[in-house]
C-alpha positions, 0 to 999 in steps of 0.5 A, spaced: 792 145 549 793 144 542 791 140 537 793 133 536 793 128 531 795 121 530 795 117 524 796 110 524 798 105 518 798 097 518 799 097 526 795 092 531 788 092 533 791 094 540 793 101 538 786 103 535 782 101 542 788 105 546 788 111 541 780 111 541 780 111 549 783 118 549 782 121 542 776 121 537 777 116 530 775 121 525 777 116 520 780 109 519 787 110 523 786 117 524 785 120 531 784 127 533 784 131 540 783 139 540 785 139 547 790 134 549 794 136 554 802 136 554 802 131 559 797 126 556 800 127 549 806 125 552 803 118 556 799 116 550 806 117 546 810 113 551 804 107 550 805 107 542 813 108 543 813 101 547 808 097 543 811 099 537 818 097 540 816 090 542 811 089 535 815 093 530 809 093 525 806 099 521 807 106 523 805 112 527 806 119 526 803 124 532 803 131 530 801 138 534 801 145 534 808 147 537 810 155 536 818 154 538 818 148 533 819 149 525 813 151 521 809 151 527 808 144 528 812 138 532 812 132 529 814 124 532 814 118 528 815 110 528 816 106 523 818 108 515 814 114 514 811 114 506 814 121 506 821 124 508 819 131 512 825 136 513 826 143 515 828 148 510 829 155 513 823 154 518 818 151 513 816 144 514 817 140 506 815 134 504 820 129 499 817 124 496 820 117 496 
């Protein structure tokens, strides 16, 4: 069960309450869990994705360790990320807009 991190930006308060029920809020809008199972991670993402589809405000990113993904990290995001993340031969790079 790898570490999972969720970062929110400009989202409604309901996200905060929901994410804080499953994860620790270490900074405003930053939630972590050292042992979130894949099943719980998928359910959390399903709720967040449903709310985002309905409300459409802000941005949400979820990151966790995945040995099969480029750079060893898996990433999901909703909304407009402030940076573009791309895979360059297995290394994740950030391109600033």
